[in-house]
Structure formats: structure tokens, C-alpha cells
SENUBA-219859 format. One record per residue: x, y, z of N, C-alpha, C, O in turn; residue in three letters. Coordinates in steps of 0.2 Angstrom, whole numbers, plus 5000, padded with zeros to 4 digits. Example, Ala and Ser with C-alpha at 12.3 -4.5 7.8 and 13.67 -1.06 7.14 Angstrom:
<recs>
506649725039506249785039506649845039507149835042ALA506449895035506849955036506450005039506750065040SER
</recs>
This chain:
<recs>
502149675003501849704994502249664992501949664987MET502749624991502849594986502749524985503049484989ARG502449504980502149414982502749374983503349394981PRO502849314986503449264987503449214986503649174990LYS503049194980503049124977503149144969502749184966SER503449124966503349124959502849144956502749194953PRO502249084957501649094954501349154954500949184950SER501449174960501149254962501549304959501449364961ALA501949294953502349364952502349334943502749364939ARG502049304941501849294933501249294930500849264934SER501149314926500549344923500149244922500349184921LEU499549264922499149324927499349344934499149304939PRO499849404935500049404941499449404946498849424946LEU499849384952499349364959499949394964500449374967VAL499549474965499949524970499849514975499649454977CYS499849584980499649554986498949614988498449624984VAL498949624993498049634995498349695001498549665006LEU498349784999498449835005497749855003497549874998LEU497449855009497049915012497049965017497249955023ILE496650065016496750105018496050115022495850095017THR495450145027494850135029494850205035495250205039LEU494450255033494650315038493850335040493350365036VAL493950315048493150335052493450365058494050365060ILE493050395060492250405059491950435052492250455047PRO491350445052491150465043491350435040491750395039GLY490850465035490850415027491750435024492050485024SER491950375021492550375018492350405012492750375008HIS491950455008491750455002492150535003492550565000ALA491850555007492450645010493050635010493450665007ALA493350575014494050595013494150575008494650605005THR493950525005494350504998494150574992494550564988ALA494050614991494150674988494650734993494750794991ALA494750714998495050795003495850785004496050735006ALA496250835002497050815004497250804998496950774993GLY497850834999498350804993498450754990498150704992PRO498850744986498750674982499250624986499750644989ALA498850544987499350514991500050494986500150484980PRO500550504992501250474989501650444995502050464999LEU501450374993501750344997502250284996502350264991PHE502650275002503250195001503050155007502850175013THR503250095004503650045009504250035013504749995013TYR504150075017504750075023505349985024505149935022LEU505949995026506249945027506049895033505749935037PRO505949835036505549825040505849805047505649785052ALA506749845045507249855051506749935054506949945060GLY506349965051506350015055505850035061505650085065PHE505549945061505049935065505349875071505349865077VAL505649835066505949775071506449795075506449775080SER506849835073507549845077507449935081507049975080SER507949935086507649985090508050065086508650055086VAL507850105084507850175082508150235087507950225092LYS508450265086508450315092507850395087507750405081THR507750415092507250505089507750535083507450555078THR508450535084508850575079508850525073508750555068THR508750465073508750415067507950425063507850415057GLN507450435069506750425065506750515062506850515056VAL506650555065507050615063507150625055506850635050ASP507750605055508250595049507650545043507450565037GLY507650485046507150455040506450495037506250485032TYR506150535043505650585040505850645036505650665031LEU506150655038506450735034506850685026506850725021ALA507050635025507350595020506550575015506650565009ASP506150565017505250565015505050615013504550615009LEU505350685015504950745013505350765008505050805003ASP506050735007506350775004505950764997505750804993THR505850674996505650664989504750664989504350644984PHE504550704994503850714992503150674995502550674996GLY503750624996503150565002502750605009502950645013VAL502150575008501750585012501450535018501150545024ASN501650475015501450445019502050365019502350335014GLN502150365026502550285027502250235029501850235034GLY502350185027502150115027502550085032503050065029LEU502450065036502750005044502749945043502249925046LEU503049905039502849855041503049805047503549795049ASN502449765048502349725055502349665053502149645047LEU502549635058502149545059501849525056501449565055PRO501849455052501349435049500749405055500849395061ALA500149395051499649385053499949285056500349255053PHE499649265061499849185063499149155056498649175056ASN499349095052499149075047498349035050497749035048PRO498749005055498248965061497549005065497048975067LYS497849055064497349085071497149165070496749195072THR497449185066497349245062497649325067497549385065GLY497949285074498049315079498949365076499149345071LYS499149425080499749445077500049485083499749535084ARG500549465086500749485092501349525092501849505088SER501549605095502449635093502549615099502149605104LEU503549625098503749635102503749715105503649775103SER503949695110504249755115504349825110503949875109LYS504949795108505349845103504949875098504949935098ASN504449825094503949865088503549895092503449955091ALA503349885098502449925100502950015101502650075101ARG503649995103504050065106504150105099504250165098ALA504250035094504550095088503950125084503950165079MET503350095086502850115084502650185088502650245085ILE502650165094502750255097502950295095502650345093ALA503650285094504050345092503750365084503550425083LEU503750325080503750355076503050375072502850385067TRP502450385079501750405079502150495082502050555080VAL502450475087502750535091503150585089503150645092ALA503550565084504150585080503550645074503550705073ARG503150585070502750615066502250685066502050735063THR502150655071501550735075502250805077502150865075ALA502750765080503450825080503450865072503450925072ALA503450825068503750845063503150875059503350915055PHE502450855059501950885054501850965059501651015056ASN502150975065502051045069502351105065502151165065THR503151055061503351125058503651125050504151135047THR502951095047503151085040502451065036502051025037HIS502651115033501951105025501751055026501151055028ALA502151005023501950965020501750875025502050825025ASN501350895029501350825034501250755032500650745030PRO501550705033501550645033501250605037501350615043ILE500750545034500550505039500950455041501450445038ALA500750385046501050335048500650285046500250305050ILE500550245044500250175041500550105043501150085042THR500250085046500149995049500149945044499649935042ALA500749905041500549855035500549785040501049765043VAL500049745040499649705042499849655035499749675030PHE500049595036500449555031500249475034500249455039ASN499949445028499549355029499549315023499549335017GLY499649255024499849225019499149155021499049105024ARG498749195015497749145014498149085012497849035014LEU498849075007498949005004499348965011499848925009ASP499348965016499848955020499248955027499548955033LYS498548945027498148925030497648995034497148985038GLY497749055031497449105033496749115030496549125024LEU496349095035495649095031495049155033494749155039ASN494849195028494549285028493649235031493249265034LEU493549165028492949135029492749115036492249085037ASP493249115041493249095047493149145052493649185053ASP492649145057492149205059492949235065493149295066VAL493149165070493549195074494149205070494449245072ALA494349175065495049205065494849275062495049325064MET494449285058494449385057494349415063494349475062ARG494149395069493749435074494749425081494949465085ALA494949375077495749395080496149435075496649475077ASN495949435069496449485064496149565069496549605073MET495349575068495249645069495549675076495649735076VAL495649615083495749645086496749655089496949675094VAL496949625082497649645083497749705080498249745082SER497249735072497249795071497049855074497149915073ILE496549845080496249895083496949895090496949955093LYS497249855091497749855095498449895094498749915099ALA498649895087498949955083498750005083499050045086VAL498050035080497950095079497850135085497750195085VAL497750095090497750135097498450135101498450155107ALA498850125096499650155096499550225093499950265096LEU499250255090499250315085499350315079499150365076GLY499650255075499550235068498850275064498250285067VAL499150295059498250335055498150315051497750335047THR498550265051498250205043498350125046498750105051GLY497850085042497850025042497949985035497549995030VAL498349955034498649925026498749835026499249815026GLN498149815025497949745025498449715019498349745014LEU499049675019499649645013499349575014499649535018ASP498849545011498549485010498549455005498349475000LEU498949385004498949344999498949274998498949255004GLU498949224992498649264987497849314988497649314993PRO497449354982497049394983496549344986496549284985TYR495849384993495549354993494949354989494749414986PRO494549314988493949334982493249294985492849274980THR493149274991492749264995492349334998492449394997THR491849305001491349355004491849355010491749415012SER492249325013492749355018492949415019492949445025GLY493249435014493549505013492949565015493149605018LEU492449575014492049615012491849625021491749675025PRO491949555022491649565029492149575035492049585041SER492649565032493249585036493249665035493249695041LEU493249695030493349765029492949785035493249815040LEU492049775033491449785036491549785047491249815051ASP492049735049492049735055492749765057492849785063GLU493249755053493549825054493349885056493549905061ILE493049905052492749985052492349995058492450045061ARG491749915061491549935065491749935072491449955076THR492349885074492749915077493049945081493049935087SER493349975076493750035076493150135079493250185083LEU492650115075492150155074491750145083491550195086THR491750085086491650075092491850105097491550135101THR492550095097493150105101493350175100493950175103SER493250235097493350275095493950295092494250355093GLY494250245089494550265085494750275078494350255074LEU495250305075495350335070495850325068496350345070THR495650275060496350265056496050245046495450235044ALA496350255044496250235038496450175035496950145037SER496050165028496250085027496050075022495450075020LEU496750065017496750045009497149995009497649975012SER496649965002496849904997497349894991497249914986ILE498149864992498149854987497749804981497849744984VAL497549794976497249754971497549744966497949774962ALA497249684966497549664959497649694954497149734952PRO498349694950498549724943497949694938497549724936SER498149604938497749574934497049584935496749574940VAL496749614928495949634929495449534929494849524929THR495749504930495349444928495349414937494949364939THR495749444939495549394946494949434953494649394957THR494849514953494349524954493649574948493749624945TRP493149524950492849544944492449614944492649664948SER492049624942491849714944491049704951491049744956PRO490849674950490749664955490949674962490649714967ALA491549614963491849594968492249654968492149684974PHE492649694964492949754965492449804968492549834974LEU491949804967491449884968491349864976491449904981GLN491049794978490949774985491449794989491349834994SER492049784986492549794990492949864990493349884995VAL492749914984493049964985492450004989492850054991SER492150014990491250034991491450024999491250075003THR491849965003492049975008492650025012492550025018ARG493250065008493850075008494050145006493750175002VAL494350155007494850235005494950224998494850254993ASP495250184999495850174994495850104990495350064992GLU496150094985496450034982497150044977497350094974VAL497449984977498050004976498549954971499149944971ASP498249944966498549904960499449904960499749954958PRO499749854962500249854962500649824953500549774949THR501049874952501149854943501949844944502349894943TYR502049794945502849774946502749684945502249654945TYR503449654944503649584944503049554939502549524940ASP503149574934502649584927502749504924502349474922SER503349494925503549454917503849484912504449464909THR503549554910503549584905504349594903504849584907LEU504349604895504949614894505049674888505649684885THR504649714887504549764883504349824886503949814890THR504649874885504449944890503549944885503049934888VAL503549964879502849964875502249904878501649914876ALA502549834882501949824883501849824892501349834896SER502449824894502249854901501749924902501249934906TYR501949954899501450014900500849994898500449974903GLU500749984892500149964889499549914894498949914894ALA500149874896499649854901499649864910499449824914TRP499949934913500049964918499150024913498650034917VAL499250054907498750104907498050044906497650074910ALA497849994904497449934902497049934911496549944914ALA497649924913497249904921496849954924496349954926SER497149994923497050084927496350094924495950124928LEU496250074916495650064914495150034918494650064917ALA495049994921494549934921494649954929494449904932TYR494950004933494950004938494550064938494250084943TYR494650094934494050164934493550164932493150204934SER493350104929492650084926492550054934492350094937THR492550004937492149974939492449964947492249924951ASN493150034949493050064957492450104960492250144956THR492250094965491750154968491950214968492550224970ALA491650264965491950324965492150364971492450424970SER492050324978492250364984492850334985493150354990THR493150294982493850254986494250294979494050304974ALA494950304983495250334978495850274974495850214976ARG496150274969496650214966497250244965497450294962ILE497450214968498350214968498750184966498750134969VAL499050184960499450134957500150124960500350184962PRO500550074961501050064965501550034958501449994953VAL502150084961502550074954503250034957503250014963ILE503750024953504349994956504850034957504850094955PRO505250004959505950024960506449994966506450004972SER506749934960507249894965507649844960507549854954TYR508049794962508449764959507949714954507449704955ARG508249694948508049634943508049564948508449554953LYS507549544946507449454950507049424944506649464941ASN506949384943506749334936506049354935505949344930ARG505649384938505049394936504949484934504449494931TRP505549534937505549594936506349614933506949594935HIS506149654926506449694921506849764925506449814923THR507149794928507149864930507149914922507049974923PRO507249874915507549914913506749934907506749974902ALA506249884909505749884907505149894913504649924911VAL505249884920504849904924505049974929505549964932GLU504950014929505450054934505050134935504450124933ASN505150184937505050214940504650244932504050234930VAL505250294927505250324921504650294917504150324914THR504850214916504050184911503350184917502750194914THR503450184921502650174926502450254926501850274925ALA502950284927502750354926502250354919501650364920THR502750344912502350364908501850344905501550374901ALA501550264909500950244910500350294913499850304910ALA500650314918500150334922500050394918499450404918LEU500350444915500250484908499750474905499250504907THR499750424901499450394899498750374898498250384895THR499050344905497950344908497550414910496950424908ALA498050454914497750514914497550554908497150594910LEU497750564901497750574897497050544892496750574887ALA496850474896496350444893495750444896495150404895ALA495850514903495350504908495350434913494750424916ASN495750394914495650344921495750404926495950464925SER495650384930495550394938496350374941496350314939ARG496850394944497450414945497450454951497250514950VAL497450434957497550484961498150514965498250564968ASP498450464964499150474967499750414964499850394958GLY500050404969500650354968501150334974501450374978ALA501350254973501450214978502250204975502250194969GLY502650194980503450144977503450094981503250094986LEU503750044978503949974981504550004977504550034971TRP504949994981504950024991505650054992506150044989TRP505550074996506050135001506650104999507050124995TRP506850055002507649995001507650014996508050064996TRP507449994990507850034981507650084982508150114983GLY507150124982507050184978507650244982508150274980PHE507550234988508050284993508750254992509250284989PHE508750174996509450164998509750124995510250094998TYR509550104989509950084981510050024984510549994983GLY509549974988509549884992510449894992510949864989GLU510649944997511449924997511949914994512349874995ALA511849974988512249954982512049904977512249904971GLY511449864980511349814973510649844968510249814964LYS510649894968510049924963510349994964510450014969TYR510350054958510650114955510050134953509850134947ASP509450174959508950204958508950274957508450304959PRO509550314953509650394951509150394945509050454943ALA508950354943508450364936507950384938507650434937ALA507750334942507050324946507150394950507150444947ASP507150414955507350474957507350534956507150574959GLN507550534948507650584945506750614942506350664942THR506850544940506150544936505550574944505150624945THR505550524947505050554955504950614955504450644955TRP505750654955505650704958505450754952505050804953GLN505750744944505550814940504750784935504450814930SER504550734938503850714932503250674939502650684939THR503450634942502950584945502550624952502050614956THR502850674953502650694961502150744957501550754959ARG502350784951501850844948501450834945501150884943GLY501150734941500650734939499950744939499750744945LEU499350764935498950824936498450724939498150694935ASN498450714946498050684948497350714948497250774948TYR496950664949496350674949496050694956495450704957ASN
</recs>
């Protein structure tokens, strides 16, 4: 989710792409159903290194404590030259363990948790969505992970695609899963800067997914007022131009300072205030996502104090009157 280049972190902010598709059937029904999505990005080590059943059960309990109903597992990036992506034996085993333990957790808890696989890719390194063969390789990789039992697919692609290759990829993912008898959800984290995707392009993308997730961090903004106004204005744009069948779920920050991000300006408290303002203005806000669990829950191993973020999340963010 986090941009990896300085140019991607400054305004105009070039964020990353997050994508969620529900198959079979119309995604319109899914967009309106169920509790508000509250998700977070989990540390890469939760998949890349071996964890025990007891550890995964503990991680799920931690998510449940904060009302998080969707855990996002980061997978290795697509090969930018081919679009292929292979998983290690350990990664496959860990995905299977997460799927199994989540299923067991959900049988004994009132608030179920979903597991989404995050697929990363760098367009500026050569990944080309206009290449039919490359897209086909990406679809094969996605289908292989869905076959392991994850309930969601997320594409994390940057810089943001702006060509017809993106809608084509979304159609091909949907068709491949449907014809294979597989079910998964496909969500898109979209650019928070409203000049990146035109109204027409945003409509084209959002009609093909169940969720668009603008990312509100690494803005370089230096005052709380400007940050909150930026978030509210962006959400107004998304509310006007996103297909009614797709949920809009903003991603808000909880992590330590860098040269693009000032935690005193961008944090769960200020972001929640902006979401409250947006909702009061009748913008569509269907839930909230956290970037990221390493900061919000683990405090980045002592490098960040998430106490205020946690307090606001528990007292206010979770309980907003989401659409």
C-alpha cells in the first residue's frame, strides 16, 4: 500500500492500487450487504515466515479486539517482465493455515473475519497492463491463490494505471474465477488525488469492482486543517463519480514519521474527523482501512506510539455511521 518512491508520496499524490471482486453473481448485491468493512494491512512476515496455529489464532484474536473484519496478507510482487508471481512452499502453507484458522475462528465468533491476498506490482519497473500475455499471467497467479481459499483479492499496483488495460484486467479476473467456479472479492485502492482518474475512468473501474479504497496518507501536508479538508474534498469526488454498486472505503494512517508523512497531521484521529465531516456532507463512506497493522498494533517495534490512534479507533472510528 505504501508508495515506494518520493514522487509517489508527494502532492499530487500517486498512491497505490487496491482492488476487491465478488464472484459469482452481481457485485451490486455485495456492495450493499454485510457490516461496514474495517480492514488492515498485515506484516509481510505473517506469510513469508512460518507461523504456528497458536500464533495465527492469536493474530486473529488481536484483529477481533479492534473490530477488524478483514486481514490483508501481503504476497510477493508480480514479476515486472512477465506478470508471473510464484509463491514459496512456506507462503502457500501459511496462506492455507490462515484460511483454515480463520474458518475455525468464524465458527465461534459473532463478527467473522475475511482474509484477502494482496498482489503487488510496479508499472514503472515494466509491468504492462496493456500487454495481453502479461495480464494472462497475472490472472493465472491470482486464480492459484484464490484456489487456496482466500476470500478476497487485492491488486496493489503503482503508479496508478490509467489505460484500458486496467478495466480489461478486472474483466479477465472476474471471468477466470467465474469459469473456474471460484469465489473471491476484488477491491481497488484508488488515488486520493482526484486528477489522476477522470470521472469517466473512475466509473469504468468502479463498475467492475466491489470496492474502491482511496489512500489518505503521505500527503506532505503540514496542518491538520489542510489534511482534513483534502480528505473530505477527495471523498466528495469519489462519492460523485464512483459507481453506486461499489463501496468507498478510505485508508487512513497509523505509522511513524517520514519526510512525506507527519503523524501529528495525518493520523487516525484527524482522519476520523475528516470522515465525520464527509459523512455529514452526505459523502459515501462505507468503512475504513488502516495502513498499517505494524504501526497501529505493534508500534513499529517501539518506533511509533499508536496509543492515540488505538483510542480513537475504538471510541469513534469503528462506530461511525457508515453508509
